[in-house]
C-alpha positions in Angstrom: 0.0 0.0 0.0 3.0 2.3 0.5 3.7 2.2 -3.2 0.1 3.4 -3.9 0.6 6.2 -1.5 3.8 7.3 -3.2 1.8 7.8 -6.4 -0.3 10.6 -4.8 2.1 13.5 -5.6 2.2 12.4 -9.2 -1.5 11.9 -9.6 -2.8 14.9 -7.8 -2.1 17.5 -10.4 -4.3 16.1 -13.1 -7.6 16.2 -11.2 -6.8 19.6 -9.9 -6.4 20.9 -13.4 -9.5 19.1 -14.7 -11.8 20.4 -11.9 -10.6 23.9 -12.2 -10.9 23.8 -16.0 -14.4 22.4 -15.7 -15.3 25.3 -13.4 -13.8 27.8 -15.8 -15.6 26.3 -18.8 -18.9 26.4 -16.9 -18.3 30.0 -16.1 -17.6 30.8 -19.7 -20.7 28.9 -20.7 -22.8 30.9 -18.3 -21.4 34.1 -19.6 -21.7 33.3 -23.4 -24.7 31.0 -23.4 -22.9 28.6 -25.7 -23.6 24.9 -24.9 -20.2 23.8 -26.2 -18.7 25.2 -23.0 -21.1 23.0 -20.9 -20.0 20.0 -22.9 -16.3 20.8 -22.1 -17.1 21.4 -18.4 -19.0 18.1 -18.1 -16.2 16.1 -19.8 -13.6 17.7 -17.5 -15.6 17.2 -14.3 -16.3 13.6 -15.2 -12.6 12.8 -15.8 -11.5 14.9 -12.8 -13.9 13.0 -10.5 -12.6 9.7 -11.7 -9.0 10.5 -11.3 -9.7 12.5 -8.1 -11.2 9.3 -6.5 -8.0 7.4 -7.3 -5.9 10.3 -6.0 -7.8 10.3 -2.7 -7.1 6.6 -2.3 -3.5 7.2 -2.9 -3.4 10.1 -0.5 -5.1 8.1 2.2 -2.4 5.4 1.7 0.3 8.0 1.9 -0.9 9.3 5.2 -0.3 5.9 6.8 3.2 5.6 5.5 5.9 5.4 8.2 7.8 8.5 6.8 4.7 10.8 7.0 4.4 12.7 10.2 0.8 13.3 11.3 -0.2 16.9 11.9 -3.2 19.2 12.0 -2.2 20.6 8.5 -2.2 17.0 7.1 -5.6 16.3 8.6 -7.1 19.5 7.1 -5.5 18.6 3.7 -6.8 15.1 3.8 -10.4 16.0 4.7 -10.5 18.9 2.3 -9.3 16.7 -0.5 -11.9 14.1 0.3 -14.6 16.7 0.3 -13.3 18.1 -3.0 -13.5 14.6 -4.6 -17.0 14.0 -3.2 -18.1 17.4 -4.7 -16.6 16.5 -8.0 -18.2 13.1 -8.0 -21.5 14.7 -7.1 -21.2 17.2 -10.0 -20.2 14.4 -12.4 -23.2 12.2 -11.3 -25.6 15.1 -11.6 -24.7 15.5 -15.3 -26.4 12.2 -16.4 -29.7 13.7 -17.4 -30.0 14.6 -21.1 -32.5 17.4 -20.4 -31.7 18.7 -17.0 -34.2 20.8 -15.0 -33.3 24.2 -13.6 -33.0 22.5 -10.2 -30.5 19.9 -11.5 -28.4 22.6 -13.2 -28.3 24.5 -10.0 -27.2 21.4 -8.0 -24.6 20.6 -10.7 -23.1 24.1 -10.6 -23.1 24.2 -6.8 -21.3 20.9 -6.6 -18.9 21.9 -9.4 -18.0 25.3 -8.0 -17.9 24.0 -4.4 -15.5 21.2 -5.6 -13.3 23.8 -7.4 -13.0 25.9 -4.3 -12.2 22.8 -2.2 -9.6 21.6 -4.7 -7.9 25.0 -4.6 -7.9 24.9 -0.7 -6.7 21.3 -0.6 -4.0 22.1 -3.2 -2.8 25.0 -1.2 -2.7 22.9 2.0 -0.8 20.2 0.2 1.7 22.7 -1.2 2.2 24.0 2.3 2.8 20.5 3.6 5.5 19.9 1.0 7.1 23.4 0.7 6.3 25.1 4.0 4.3 28.1 4.8 7.2 30.5 4.0 7.8 29.2 0.5 6.9 32.5 -1.3 8.8 34.7 1.2 12.2 36.0 0.0 
């Protein structure tokens, strides 16, 4: 299981990019009214949710590795990442309807934008774990 955990740093960047790209595409779709942007957003959130689920499993395995020290920051990173993956999965599942109702679109967008915010927070916390809080300071 330790090997699976070591894959987390390699895997994590792909779902981050996919979920943030999905949120950006959805925002462009809202602004322009062009349905092609919704199609792009849905494809990205579905892929991001799938890879995100695998990344969560790898991250969970990494937290139990003997060389990882438990900390409050690690706990926040872990649970924020799990919530982000759950939000992405919720957004992906809510896209299954061919003709979504206004309520379904609202639920999809809430899950997508919530997942994007959580992905950004979890990514920041993960970066802080690896590089330290003073990384940007001269």
